[in-house]
py3Dmol code that shows the C-alpha trace and the ligand (Angstrom):
import py3Dmol

protein = """\
ATOM      1  CA  MET A   1      87.380 114.804 126.358  1.00  0.00           C
ATOM      2  CA  SER A   2      89.449 112.412 128.367  1.00  0.00           C
ATOM      3  CA  GLY A   3      92.726 111.459 126.785  1.00  0.00           C
ATOM      4  CA  ASN A   4      94.577 112.934 123.887  1.00  0.00           C
ATOM      5  CA  GLY A   5      95.191 109.796 121.883  1.00  0.00           C
ATOM      6  CA  GLU A   6      98.580 109.071 123.450  1.00  0.00           C
ATOM      7  CA  LEU A   7      98.429 105.383 122.546  1.00  0.00           C
ATOM      8  CA  THR A   8      97.334 106.020 118.963  1.00  0.00           C
ATOM      9  CA  TRP A   9     100.012 108.676 118.511  1.00  0.00           C
ATOM     10  CA  ALA A  10     102.724 106.393 119.896  1.00  0.00           C
ATOM     11  CA  GLU A  11     101.683 103.678 117.453  1.00  0.00           C
ATOM     12  CA  LEU A  12     101.486 106.138 114.559  1.00  0.00           C
ATOM     13  CA  ILE A  13     105.023 107.449 115.063  1.00  0.00           C
ATOM     14  CA  SER A  14     106.404 103.963 115.702  1.00  0.00           C
ATOM     15  CA  GLN A  15     105.818 103.025 112.068  1.00  0.00           C
ATOM     16  CA  PRO A  16     109.291 103.734 110.627  1.00  0.00           C
ATOM     17  CA  GLU A  17     110.936 101.590 113.311  1.00  0.00           C
ATOM     18  CA  ALA A  18     108.347  98.832 112.882  1.00  0.00           C
ATOM     19  CA  TRP A  19     108.957  98.887 109.110  1.00  0.00           C
ATOM     20  CA  ALA A  20     112.740  98.768 109.580  1.00  0.00           C
ATOM     21  CA  ALA A  21     112.434  95.728 111.859  1.00  0.00           C
ATOM     22  CA  LEU A  22     110.064  94.026 109.433  1.00  0.00           C
ATOM     23  CA  ILE A  23     112.272  94.729 106.413  1.00  0.00           C
ATOM     24  CA  GLY A  24     115.186  93.245 108.355  1.00  0.00           C
ATOM     25  CA  ARG A  25     113.220  90.025 108.853  1.00  0.00           C
ATOM     26  CA  LEU A  26     112.039  90.005 105.236  1.00  0.00           C
ATOM     27  CA  LYS A  27     115.635  90.366 104.040  1.00  0.00           C
ATOM     28  CA  SER A  28     116.858  87.552 106.244  1.00  0.00           C
ATOM     29  CA  GLY A  29     114.072  85.258 105.040  1.00  0.00           C
ATOM     30  CA  ASP A  30     112.628  85.026 108.535  1.00  0.00           C
ATOM     31  CA  VAL A  31     109.338  86.276 107.055  1.00  0.00           C
ATOM     32  CA  ALA A  32     108.587  84.362 103.848  1.00  0.00           C
ATOM     33  CA  LEU A  33     105.575  83.520 101.718  1.00  0.00           C
ATOM     34  CA  PRO A  34     103.935  80.370 103.090  1.00  0.00           C
ATOM     35  CA  VAL A  35     102.646  79.498  99.588  1.00  0.00           C
ATOM     36  CA  ASP A  36     103.605  80.451  96.036  1.00  0.00           C
ATOM     37  CA  PRO A  37     100.815  82.630  94.571  1.00  0.00           C
ATOM     38  CA  GLY A  38     102.344  82.029  91.141  1.00  0.00           C
ATOM     39  CA  GLU A  39     100.900  78.512  91.221  1.00  0.00           C
ATOM     40  CA  TYR A  40      97.323  79.769  91.118  1.00  0.00           C
ATOM     41  CA  ASP A  41      95.085  80.884  88.244  1.00  0.00           C
ATOM     42  CA  GLU A  42      93.278  83.413  90.445  1.00  0.00           C
ATOM     43  CA  ILE A  43      93.962  85.169  93.724  1.00  0.00           C
ATOM     44  CA  LEU A  44      91.195  86.725  95.795  1.00  0.00           C
ATOM     45  CA  LEU A  45      92.224  89.103  98.598  1.00  0.00           C
ATOM     46  CA  LEU A  46      89.608  89.914 101.208  1.00  0.00           C
ATOM     47  CA  GLY A  47      89.182  91.842 104.432  1.00  0.00           C
ATOM     48  CA  SER A  48      86.905  94.272 106.265  1.00  0.00           C
ATOM     49  CA  GLY A  49      87.333  97.999 106.940  1.00  0.00           C
ATOM     50  CA  SER A  50      90.995  98.982 106.639  1.00  0.00           C
ATOM     51  CA  SER A  51      91.818  95.379 105.824  1.00  0.00           C
ATOM     52  CA  TYR A  52      89.484  95.598 102.812  1.00  0.00           C
ATOM     53  CA  TYR A  53      91.324  98.679 101.548  1.00  0.00           C
ATOM     54  CA  LEU A  54      94.540  96.782 102.109  1.00  0.00           C
ATOM     55  CA  ALA A  55      93.122  93.939 100.005  1.00  0.00           C
ATOM     56  CA  LEU A  56      92.428  96.447  97.204  1.00  0.00           C
ATOM     57  CA  ALA A  57      95.950  97.911  97.482  1.00  0.00           C
ATOM     58  CA  VAL A  58      97.678  94.524  97.387  1.00  0.00           C
ATOM     59  CA  ALA A  59      95.456  93.216  94.580  1.00  0.00           C
ATOM     60  CA  ASP A  60      96.392  96.284  92.520  1.00  0.00           C
ATOM     61  CA  TRP A  61     100.082  95.750  93.310  1.00  0.00           C
ATOM     62  CA  MET A  62      99.943  92.036  92.393  1.00  0.00           C
ATOM     63  CA  ARG A  63      97.995  92.638  89.181  1.00  0.00           C
ATOM     64  CA  ARG A  64     100.712  95.018  88.009  1.00  0.00           C
ATOM     65  CA  ARG A  65     103.206  92.220  88.618  1.00  0.00           C
ATOM     66  CA  GLY A  66     101.452  89.651  86.501  1.00  0.00           C
ATOM     67  CA  PHE A  67      99.157  87.920  88.999  1.00  0.00           C
ATOM     68  CA  SER A  68      95.460  87.569  88.359  1.00  0.00           C
ATOM     69  CA  ALA A  69      94.397  89.209  91.634  1.00  0.00           C
ATOM     70  CA  ARG A  70      91.247  90.911  92.872  1.00  0.00           C
ATOM     71  CA  GLY A  71      90.326  92.607  96.150  1.00  0.00           C
ATOM     72  CA  VAL A  72      86.875  92.238  97.668  1.00  0.00           C
ATOM     73  CA  ALA A  73      85.166  93.081 100.950  1.00  0.00           C
ATOM     74  CA  SER A  74      84.647  90.033 103.180  1.00  0.00           C
ATOM     75  CA  CYS A  75      80.926  90.760 103.431  1.00  0.00           C
ATOM     76  CA  GLU A  76      80.529  90.472  99.653  1.00  0.00           C
ATOM     77  CA  VAL A  77      82.062  87.008  99.722  1.00  0.00           C
ATOM     78  CA  LEU A  78      79.695  86.110 102.526  1.00  0.00           C
ATOM     79  CA  LEU A  79      76.566  87.520 100.892  1.00  0.00           C
ATOM     80  CA  ASP A  80      77.065  87.097  97.144  1.00  0.00           C
ATOM     81  CA  PRO A  81      76.867  83.457  95.964  1.00  0.00           C
ATOM     82  CA  TYR A  82      78.694  84.445  92.773  1.00  0.00           C
ATOM     83  CA  GLU A  83      81.903  84.876  94.798  1.00  0.00           C
ATOM     84  CA  THR A  84      81.727  81.340  96.158  1.00  0.00           C
ATOM     85  CA  ARG A  85      80.565  79.472  93.054  1.00  0.00           C
ATOM     86  CA  ARG A  86      82.596  76.366  92.267  1.00  0.00           C
ATOM     87  CA  ILE A  87      84.718  76.608  89.128  1.00  0.00           C
ATOM     88  CA  ASP A  88      87.505  74.516  87.721  1.00  0.00           C
ATOM     89  CA  ARG A  89      90.432  76.875  88.405  1.00  0.00           C
ATOM     90  CA  ARG A  90      93.242  76.859  90.930  1.00  0.00           C
ATOM     91  CA  ARG A  91      92.244  79.609  93.333  1.00  0.00           C
ATOM     92  CA  LEU A  92      93.970  81.100  96.360  1.00  0.00           C
ATOM     93  CA  ALA A  93      92.164  83.345  98.848  1.00  0.00           C
ATOM     94  CA  ILE A  94      94.309  85.671 100.955  1.00  0.00           C
ATOM     95  CA  GLY A  95      92.356  86.737 104.042  1.00  0.00           C
ATOM     96  CA  ILE A  96      93.633  89.917 105.682  1.00  0.00           C
ATOM     97  CA  SER A  97      92.813  90.791 109.286  1.00  0.00           C
ATOM     98  CA  ARG A  98      94.761  92.629 111.969  1.00  0.00           C
ATOM     99  CA  SER A  99      92.908  90.795 114.724  1.00  0.00           C
ATOM    100  CA  GLY A 100      92.305  87.562 112.855  1.00  0.00           C
ATOM    101  CA  ARG A 101      88.892  87.579 114.534  1.00  0.00           C
ATOM    102  CA  SER A 102      86.480  89.623 112.385  1.00  0.00           C
ATOM    103  CA  SER A 103      83.338  87.519 111.963  1.00  0.00           C
ATOM    104  CA  GLU A 104      82.708  88.340 108.306  1.00  0.00           C
ATOM    105  CA  LEU A 105      86.215  87.353 107.353  1.00  0.00           C
ATOM    106  CA  LEU A 106      86.086  84.040 109.206  1.00  0.00           C
ATOM    107  CA  LEU A 107      82.686  83.167 107.747  1.00  0.00           C
ATOM    108  CA  ALA A 108      83.721  84.258 104.251  1.00  0.00           C
ATOM    109  CA  VAL A 109      86.872  82.150 104.411  1.00  0.00           C
ATOM    110  CA  GLU A 110      84.838  79.072 105.367  1.00  0.00           C
ATOM    111  CA  LYS A 111      82.663  79.586 102.283  1.00  0.00           C
ATOM    112  CA  LEU A 112      85.701  80.053 100.064  1.00  0.00           C
ATOM    113  CA  ARG A 113      87.217  76.848 101.384  1.00  0.00           C
ATOM    114  CA  ASP A 114      83.981  74.975 100.579  1.00  0.00           C
ATOM    115  CA  ALA A 115      84.120  76.485  97.074  1.00  0.00           C
ATOM    116  CA  GLY A 116      87.565  74.974  96.528  1.00  0.00           C
ATOM    117  CA  PHE A 117      89.904  77.850  97.351  1.00  0.00           C
ATOM    118  CA  ASP A 118      93.179  77.253  99.178  1.00  0.00           C
ATOM    119  CA  ILE A 119      93.424  79.709 102.073  1.00  0.00           C
ATOM    120  CA  MET A 120      96.297  81.952 103.055  1.00  0.00           C
ATOM    121  CA  GLY A 121      95.783  84.218 106.073  1.00  0.00           C
ATOM    122  CA  ILE A 122      97.787  87.281 107.079  1.00  0.00           C
ATOM    123  CA  SER A 123      97.315  88.831 110.505  1.00  0.00           C
ATOM    124  CA  CYS A 124      99.157  90.772 113.197  1.00  0.00           C
ATOM    125  CA  SER A 125      97.731  88.638 116.012  1.00  0.00           C
ATOM    126  CA  GLU A 126      99.612  85.514 116.946  1.00  0.00           C
ATOM    127  CA  GLY A 127      97.431  82.464 117.465  1.00  0.00           C
ATOM    128  CA  SER A 128      94.334  84.193 116.080  1.00  0.00           C
ATOM    129  CA  GLU A 129      91.501  82.049 114.774  1.00  0.00           C
ATOM    130  CA  GLN A 130      92.205  83.164 111.227  1.00  0.00           C
ATOM    131  CA  LEU A 131      95.844  82.079 111.348  1.00  0.00           C
ATOM    132  CA  VAL A 132      95.030  78.792 113.047  1.00  0.00           C
ATOM    133  CA  GLN A 133      92.412  77.938 110.406  1.00  0.00           C
ATOM    134  CA  ALA A 134      94.422  79.028 107.338  1.00  0.00           C
ATOM    135  CA  ASP A 135      96.237  76.466 105.181  1.00  0.00           C
ATOM    136  CA  PHE A 136      99.054  78.978 104.860  1.00  0.00           C
ATOM    137  CA  PRO A 137      99.341  81.424 107.798  1.00  0.00           C
ATOM    138  CA  LEU A 138     101.572  84.517 107.793  1.00  0.00           C
ATOM    139  CA  LEU A 139     102.066  86.458 111.027  1.00  0.00           C
ATOM    140  CA  ILE A 140     103.335  90.047 110.832  1.00  0.00           C
ATOM    141  CA  GLY A 141     104.050  90.778 114.477  1.00  0.00           C
ATOM    142  CA  GLU A 142     105.485  94.231 113.770  1.00  0.00           C
ATOM    143  CA  GLY A 143     101.973  95.374 112.894  1.00  0.00           C
ATOM    144  CA  HIS A 144     100.465  94.403 116.245  1.00  0.00           C
ATOM    145  CA  GLU A 145      98.518  97.290 117.805  1.00  0.00           C
ATOM    146  CA  ASP A 146      96.877  97.955 121.138  1.00  0.00           C
ATOM    147  CA  GLY A 147      95.017 100.995 119.798  1.00  0.00           C
ATOM    148  CA  LEU A 148      91.707 100.785 117.962  1.00  0.00           C
ATOM    149  CA  VAL A 149      92.667 102.523 114.728  1.00  0.00           C
ATOM    150  CA  MET A 150      94.621 100.531 112.159  1.00  0.00           C
ATOM    151  CA  LEU A 151      97.874 102.373 111.431  1.00  0.00           C
ATOM    152  CA  ARG A 152     101.077 100.344 111.567  1.00  0.00           C
ATOM    153  CA  SER A 153      99.121  97.123 111.072  1.00  0.00           C
ATOM    154  CA  PHE A 154      97.960  98.452 107.688  1.00  0.00           C
ATOM    155  CA  THR A 155     101.348  99.735 106.554  1.00  0.00           C
ATOM    156  CA  SER A 156     103.285  96.723 107.888  1.00  0.00           C
ATOM    157  CA  MET A 157     101.044  94.126 106.237  1.00  0.00           C
ATOM    158  CA  LEU A 158     101.186  96.194 103.023  1.00  0.00           C
ATOM    159  CA  ILE A 159     104.989  96.306 103.078  1.00  0.00           C
ATOM    160  CA  ALA A 160     105.204  92.575 103.774  1.00  0.00           C
ATOM    161  CA  LEU A 161     102.949  91.626 100.871  1.00  0.00           C
ATOM    162  CA  GLN A 162     104.599  94.144  98.525  1.00  0.00           C
ATOM    163  CA  TRP A 163     108.024  92.775  99.412  1.00  0.00           C
ATOM    164  CA  LEU A 164     107.037  89.131  99.144  1.00  0.00           C
ATOM    165  CA  THR A 165     105.356  89.507  95.742  1.00  0.00           C
ATOM    166  CA  GLY A 166     107.656  92.228  94.376  1.00  0.00           C
ATOM    167  CA  SER A 167     110.847  92.329  92.326  1.00  0.00           C
ATOM    168  CA  GLY A 168     114.399  93.274  93.311  1.00  0.00           C
ATOM    169  CA  VAL A 169     113.686  96.833  92.149  1.00  0.00           C
ATOM    170  CA  ASP A 170     110.556  96.905  94.307  1.00  0.00           C
ATOM    171  CA  ARG A 171     112.501  95.703  97.320  1.00  0.00           C
ATOM    172  CA  ALA A 172     115.176  98.369  96.850  1.00  0.00           C
ATOM    173  CA  ALA A 173     112.393 100.988  96.882  1.00  0.00           C
ATOM    174  CA  LEU A 174     110.757  99.442  99.949  1.00  0.00           C
ATOM    175  CA  GLU A 175     114.037  99.636 101.835  1.00  0.00           C
ATOM    176  CA  LYS A 176     113.811 103.439 101.639  1.00  0.00           C
ATOM    177  CA  LEU A 177     110.491 103.508 103.462  1.00  0.00           C
ATOM    178  CA  PRO A 178     111.736 103.805 107.061  1.00  0.00           C
ATOM    179  CA  ASP A 179     113.688 106.959 106.137  1.00  0.00           C
ATOM    180  CA  ALA A 180     110.704 108.329 104.222  1.00  0.00           C
ATOM    181  CA  GLY A 181     108.476 107.728 107.242  1.00  0.00           C
ATOM    182  CA  ARG A 182     110.947 109.373 109.606  1.00  0.00           C
ATOM    183  CA  ALA A 183     111.214 112.394 107.289  1.00  0.00           C
ATOM    184  CA  ALA A 184     107.430 112.786 107.255  1.00  0.00           C
ATOM    185  CA  ILE A 185     107.090 112.430 111.017  1.00  0.00           C
ATOM    186  CA  ASP A 186     110.164 114.298 112.248  1.00  0.00           C
ATOM    187  CA  GLY A 187     110.273 116.862 109.462  1.00  0.00           C
ATOM    188  CA  ARG A 188     106.630 117.659 108.709  1.00  0.00           C
ATOM    189  CA  GLU A 189     104.573 116.906 111.822  1.00  0.00           C
ATOM    190  CA  ALA A 190     104.345 120.547 112.908  1.00  0.00           C
ATOM    191  CA  ASP A 191     103.377 121.699 109.386  1.00  0.00           C
ATOM    192  CA  ILE A 192     100.620 119.098 109.177  1.00  0.00           C
ATOM    193  CA  ARG A 193      99.327 119.869 112.683  1.00  0.00           C
ATOM    194  CA  ASP A 194      99.254 123.609 111.951  1.00  0.00           C
ATOM    195  CA  PHE A 195      97.550 122.980 108.632  1.00  0.00           C
ATOM    196  CA  ALA A 196      94.829 120.915 110.339  1.00  0.00           C
ATOM    197  CA  HIS A 197      94.079 123.974 112.490  1.00  0.00           C
ATOM    198  CA  VAL A 198      94.337 126.636 109.802  1.00  0.00           C
ATOM    199  CA  ARG A 199      90.598 126.517 109.081  1.00  0.00           C
ATOM    200  CA  LYS A 200      87.610 124.910 110.741  1.00  0.00           C
ATOM    201  CA  PHE A 201      87.489 122.120 108.171  1.00  0.00           C
ATOM    202  CA  ASP A 202      84.209 120.233 108.189  1.00  0.00           C
ATOM    203  CA  ARG A 203      84.432 118.361 104.884  1.00  0.00           C
ATOM    204  CA  PHE A 204      87.271 115.981 104.052  1.00  0.00           C
ATOM    205  CA  VAL A 205      87.975 114.706 100.561  1.00  0.00           C
ATOM    206  CA  PHE A 206      90.695 112.256  99.508  1.00  0.00           C
ATOM    207  CA  LEU A 207      91.675 111.870  95.864  1.00  0.00           C
ATOM    208  CA  GLY A 208      94.020 109.343  94.308  1.00  0.00           C
ATOM    209  CA  SER A 209      94.491 107.323  91.155  1.00  0.00           C
ATOM    210  CA  GLY A 210      95.893 103.889  90.363  1.00  0.00           C
ATOM    211  CA  PRO A 211      97.764 102.437  93.339  1.00  0.00           C
ATOM    212  CA  ASP A 212      96.912 105.534  95.380  1.00  0.00           C
ATOM    213  CA  TYR A 213      93.155 105.053  95.147  1.00  0.00           C
ATOM    214  CA  PRO A 214      93.018 102.414  97.928  1.00  0.00           C
ATOM    215  CA  LEU A 215      95.232 104.712  99.997  1.00  0.00           C
ATOM    216  CA  ALA A 216      92.709 107.525  99.496  1.00  0.00           C
ATOM    217  CA  LEU A 217      89.973 105.208 100.810  1.00  0.00           C
ATOM    218  CA  GLU A 218      92.088 104.300 103.827  1.00  0.00           C
ATOM    219  CA  ALA A 219      92.947 107.969 104.500  1.00  0.00           C
ATOM    220  CA  GLY A 220      89.241 108.816 104.445  1.00  0.00           C
ATOM    221  CA  LEU A 221      88.528 106.036 106.943  1.00  0.00           C
ATOM    222  CA  LYS A 222      91.135 107.524 109.324  1.00  0.00           C
ATOM    223  CA  ILE A 223      89.154 110.786 109.433  1.00  0.00           C
ATOM    224  CA  GLN A 224      85.945 108.880 110.166  1.00  0.00           C
ATOM    225  CA  GLU A 225      87.494 106.765 112.900  1.00  0.00           C
ATOM    226  CA  MET A 226      89.709 109.345 114.606  1.00  0.00           C
ATOM    227  CA  ALA A 227      87.973 112.673 113.996  1.00  0.00           C
ATOM    228  CA  ILE A 228      84.413 111.233 113.963  1.00  0.00           C
ATOM    229  CA  ALA A 229      83.662 113.196 110.811  1.00  0.00           C
ATOM    230  CA  THR A 230      82.348 112.121 107.442  1.00  0.00           C
ATOM    231  CA  SER A 231      84.819 111.900 104.602  1.00  0.00           C
ATOM    232  CA  GLU A 232      84.784 111.109 100.925  1.00  0.00           C
ATOM    233  CA  ALA A 233      87.301 109.400  98.660  1.00  0.00           C
ATOM    234  CA  TYR A 234      87.268 109.370  94.872  1.00  0.00           C
ATOM    235  CA  HIS A 235      89.302 108.405  91.845  1.00  0.00           C
ATOM    236  CA  SER A 236      91.142 111.719  91.287  1.00  0.00           C
ATOM    237  CA  LEU A 237      89.522 113.395  88.266  1.00  0.00           C
ATOM    238  CA  ASP A 238      86.169 111.871  89.102  1.00  0.00           C
ATOM    239  CA  TYR A 239      85.878 114.579  91.744  1.00  0.00           C
ATOM    240  CA  ARG A 240      84.806 116.957  88.986  1.00  0.00           C
ATOM    241  CA  HIS A 241      81.836 114.754  88.120  1.00  0.00           C
ATOM    242  CA  GLY A 242      79.464 115.803  90.890  1.00  0.00           C
ATOM    243  CA  PRO A 243      81.240 115.643  94.247  1.00  0.00           C
ATOM    244  CA  LYS A 244      82.888 119.042  93.761  1.00  0.00           C
ATOM    245  CA  ALA A 245      79.425 120.621  94.027  1.00  0.00           C
ATOM    246  CA  CYS A 246      79.766 120.349  97.813  1.00  0.00           C
ATOM    247  CA  ALA A 247      83.218 121.998  98.053  1.00  0.00           C
ATOM    248  CA  ASP A 248      83.616 125.261  99.919  1.00  0.00           C
ATOM    249  CA  LYS A 249      86.012 127.058 102.254  1.00  0.00           C
ATOM    250  CA  GLY A 250      85.486 124.434 104.941  1.00  0.00           C
ATOM    251  CA  THR A 251      86.653 121.658 102.621  1.00  0.00           C
ATOM    252  CA  LEU A 252      90.020 119.982 102.860  1.00  0.00           C
ATOM    253  CA  VAL A 253      91.148 118.112  99.768  1.00  0.00           C
ATOM    254  CA  LEU A 254      94.094 115.754 100.094  1.00  0.00           C
ATOM    255  CA  LEU A 255      95.406 114.764  96.684  1.00  0.00           C
ATOM    256  CA  PHE A 256      97.882 111.935  96.230  1.00  0.00           C
ATOM    257  CA  ALA A 257     100.036 113.487  93.471  1.00  0.00           C
ATOM    258  CA  LEU A 258      99.035 112.139  90.076  1.00  0.00           C
ATOM    259  CA  SER A 259     101.430 110.319  87.748  1.00  0.00           C
ATOM    260  CA  ASP A 260     100.382 112.810  85.074  1.00  0.00           C
ATOM    261  CA  GLN A 261     101.430 116.233  86.320  1.00  0.00           C
ATOM    262  CA  LYS A 262      99.439 118.190  83.754  1.00  0.00           C
ATOM    263  CA  HIS A 263      96.166 116.613  84.858  1.00  0.00           C
ATOM    264  CA  GLY A 264      97.210 116.805  88.507  1.00  0.00           C
ATOM    265  CA  LEU A 265      97.931 120.505  88.378  1.00  0.00           C
ATOM    266  CA  SER A 266      94.757 121.208  86.482  1.00  0.00           C
ATOM    267  CA  LEU A 267      92.734 119.357  89.140  1.00  0.00           C
ATOM    268  CA  ALA A 268      94.637 121.191  91.889  1.00  0.00           C
ATOM    269  CA  ARG A 269      93.751 124.558  90.351  1.00  0.00           C
ATOM    270  CA  ASP A 270      90.090 123.573  90.099  1.00  0.00           C
ATOM    271  CA  VAL A 271      90.062 122.536  93.769  1.00  0.00           C
ATOM    272  CA  LYS A 272      91.560 125.872  94.811  1.00  0.00           C
ATOM    273  CA  ALA A 273      89.120 127.806  92.639  1.00  0.00           C
ATOM    274  CA  LEU A 274      86.293 126.155  94.602  1.00  0.00           C
ATOM    275  CA  GLY A 275      87.672 127.753  97.769  1.00  0.00           C
ATOM    276  CA  ALA A 276      88.869 124.463  99.313  1.00  0.00           C
ATOM    277  CA  ALA A 277      92.257 124.041 100.948  1.00  0.00           C
ATOM    278  CA  LEU A 278      94.605 121.608  99.225  1.00  0.00           C
ATOM    279  CA  MET A 279      97.255 119.265 100.590  1.00  0.00           C
ATOM    280  CA  VAL A 280      99.320 117.237  98.123  1.00  0.00           C
ATOM    281  CA  VAL A 281     101.308 114.133  99.063  1.00  0.00           C
ATOM    282  CA  GLY A 282     103.679 112.213  96.806  1.00  0.00           C
ATOM    283  CA  PRO A 283     107.067 112.054  95.118  1.00  0.00           C
ATOM    284  CA  ASP A 284     106.406 115.093  92.926  1.00  0.00           C
ATOM    285  CA  ALA A 285     104.376 117.044  95.470  1.00  0.00           C
ATOM    286  CA  SER A 286     106.766 119.986  95.054  1.00  0.00           C
ATOM    287  CA  ALA A 287     105.436 120.471  91.500  1.00  0.00           C
ATOM    288  CA  TYR A 288     102.226 121.669  93.189  1.00  0.00           C
ATOM    289  CA  ASP A 289     104.069 124.299  95.256  1.00  0.00           C
ATOM    290  CA  LYS A 290     102.454 127.296  93.642  1.00  0.00           C
ATOM    291  CA  VAL A 291      98.923 125.912  93.845  1.00  0.00           C
ATOM    292  CA  ALA A 292      98.623 123.812  96.996  1.00  0.00           C
ATOM    293  CA  ASP A 293      98.486 125.030 100.601  1.00  0.00           C
ATOM    294  CA  LEU A 294     100.733 122.228 101.814  1.00  0.00           C
ATOM    295  CA  CYS A 295     102.993 119.860  99.846  1.00  0.00           C
ATOM    296  CA  ILE A 296     104.497 116.774 101.462  1.00  0.00           C
ATOM    297  CA  GLY A 297     107.174 115.215  99.272  1.00  0.00           C
ATOM    298  CA  LEU A 298     108.188 111.564  99.409  1.00  0.00           C
ATOM    299  CA  PRO A 299     111.299 109.927  98.008  1.00  0.00           C
ATOM    300  CA  ASP A 300     110.730 108.541  94.552  1.00  0.00           C
ATOM    301  CA  GLY A 301     111.388 104.887  93.967  1.00  0.00           C
ATOM    302  CA  MET A 302     108.063 103.083  94.157  1.00  0.00           C
ATOM    303  CA  GLY A 303     107.490 104.333  90.600  1.00  0.00           C
ATOM    304  CA  GLN A 304     103.991 104.471  89.185  1.00  0.00           C
ATOM    305  CA  ASP A 305     103.306 100.821  89.872  1.00  0.00           C
ATOM    306  CA  GLY A 306     103.106 100.905  93.642  1.00  0.00           C
ATOM    307  CA  GLY A 307     101.234 102.849  96.270  1.00  0.00           C
ATOM    308  CA  SER A 308     103.799 103.904  98.850  1.00  0.00           C
ATOM    309  CA  PRO A 309     102.895 102.947 102.437  1.00  0.00           C
ATOM    310  CA  ALA A 310     104.772 106.109 103.479  1.00  0.00           C
ATOM    311  CA  ALA A 311     102.191 108.230 101.633  1.00  0.00           C
ATOM    312  CA  LEU A 312      99.642 107.268 104.273  1.00  0.00           C
ATOM    313  CA  VAL A 313     101.600 108.723 107.178  1.00  0.00           C
ATOM    314  CA  PRO A 314     100.821 112.414 106.433  1.00  0.00           C
ATOM    315  CA  ALA A 315      97.129 111.516 106.079  1.00  0.00           C
ATOM    316  CA  GLN A 316      97.200 109.637 109.391  1.00  0.00           C
ATOM    317  CA  MET A 317      98.858 112.627 111.080  1.00  0.00           C
ATOM    318  CA  PHE A 318      96.304 115.010 109.584  1.00  0.00           C
ATOM    319  CA  ALA A 319      93.438 112.833 110.855  1.00  0.00           C
ATOM    320  CA  PHE A 320      94.993 112.668 114.310  1.00  0.00           C
ATOM    321  CA  ALA A 321      95.460 116.464 114.491  1.00  0.00           C
ATOM    322  CA  THR A 322      91.891 116.993 113.251  1.00  0.00           C
ATOM    323  CA  ALA A 323      90.571 114.636 115.936  1.00  0.00           C
ATOM    324  CA  LEU A 324      92.234 116.727 118.636  1.00  0.00           C
ATOM    325  CA  ARG A 325      90.994 119.958 117.063  1.00  0.00           C
ATOM    326  CA  LEU A 326      87.442 118.608 117.193  1.00  0.00           C
ATOM    327  CA  GLY A 327      87.847 117.367 120.763  1.00  0.00           C
ATOM    328  CA  HIS A 328      87.874 113.632 120.035  1.00  0.00           C
ATOM    329  CA  ASN A 329      90.157 111.062 121.600  1.00  0.00           C
ATOM    330  CA  PRO A 330      91.542 108.749 118.868  1.00  0.00           C
ATOM    331  CA  ASP A 331      92.218 106.089 121.510  1.00  0.00           C
ATOM    332  CA  ALA A 332      88.495 105.689 122.130  1.00  0.00           C
ATOM    333  CA  PRO A 333      86.445 106.567 119.025  1.00  0.00           C
ATOM    334  CA  ALA A 334      82.682 106.835 119.516  1.00  0.00           C
ATOM    335  CA  ASN A 335      80.592 103.843 118.460  1.00  0.00           C
ATOM    336  CA  LEU A 336      83.577 101.713 117.400  1.00  0.00           C
ATOM    337  CA  SER A 337      85.072  98.512 118.689  1.00  0.00           C
ATOM    338  CA  LYS A 338      88.441  97.112 117.797  1.00  0.00           C
ATOM    339  CA  VAL A 339      86.953  93.947 116.394  1.00  0.00           C
ATOM    340  CA  VAL A 340      83.534  93.458 114.849  1.00  0.00           C
ATOM    341  CA  THR A 341      82.086  90.096 115.834  1.00  0.00           C
ATOM    342  CA  PHE A 342      78.568  88.757 115.504  1.00  0.00           C
TER     343      PHE A 342
END
"""
ligand_1 = """\
16
F1P
C 88.932 95.299 110.592
C 88.250 96.532 111.182
C 89.194 97.676 111.424
C 88.518 98.846 112.105
C 87.534 98.488 113.224
C 86.881 97.155 113.114
O 89.614 94.605 111.540
O 87.255 96.946 110.265
O 89.717 98.154 110.198
O 89.480 99.759 112.555
O 87.994 98.753 114.458
O 87.617 96.159 112.415
P 90.494 93.330 111.260
O 89.657 92.273 110.627
O 91.606 93.749 110.361
O 90.987 92.933 112.628
"""
view = py3Dmol.view(width=600, height=400)
view.addModel(protein, "pdb")
view.setStyle({"model": 0}, {"cartoon": {"style": "trace"}})
view.addModel(ligand_1, "xyz")
view.setStyle({"model": 1}, {"stick": {}})
view.zoomTo()
view.show()
């Protein structure tokens, strides 16, 4: 292998500082919503790859705050005429794209515009086609990345949209994120790296519920992109309904701690009984101390109504360490390009 993912690692550990800078600009009003989503009957968030999972995460967040929001993959908008039917409702599409250049997104947005949607675009790339074409562009420069894998672009765009559509209580919780990120990186990096090497894991499962489900999907994608391994992500307890048949000693299960501890602990015990290794991430991760192999706590504050961007950092670090264990360079993943155009 040539290269040890230096660029990717630098961008991964830069997240707390990027978030702090972004939160500073959000507080000062320098970054503001270019349009009021409250004026619309329906909001459709769309993106591809990580940006699709981000669309799911933000749609979930907005729904819990009273908006009628839905997340969808750009390709579904492009391919399914139902998504672009004309109806008599005020509709806003929020296109999400780090590069602002993904073909599906640009084509999907054109169709949505023809169907009567107003278009907001969020991107980390200044002057990108998506931002130029949007009625309401929003640039999050702190999320800009030179690496291929989406890390701080994902968390920065998530924080921005959470802040801009959240309440005062939400914003107070978001302000704690830079410290939470630093604690995970400075305090737990060695534990996570060691854990990634403790067994020759060859199966990677990510479980989460509610706001954590999109984060589980994104965590699984990090394993695919960085460690060039297959991964699975499920709604937490759904793991018992078939997927657990494949679990064995080579299986890593990362569980985003459940809001209901009784069900969470019961699932954790089942996972361990299958022989898999278990990592738990979340505000009450310590409750899993006696069951899990590794618990990564996070400060409370986001409550049960928000997936914490900081919860992704341990999963990103695990994927990075696994990539190196398997001899892959996260700066140059096989078969992937930074932008998919056609
Ligand atoms: C979306 C994306 C990335 C992925 C890959 C190709 O990009 O799917 O998530 O890492 O390299 O593109 P974008 O539309 O957000 O720029």
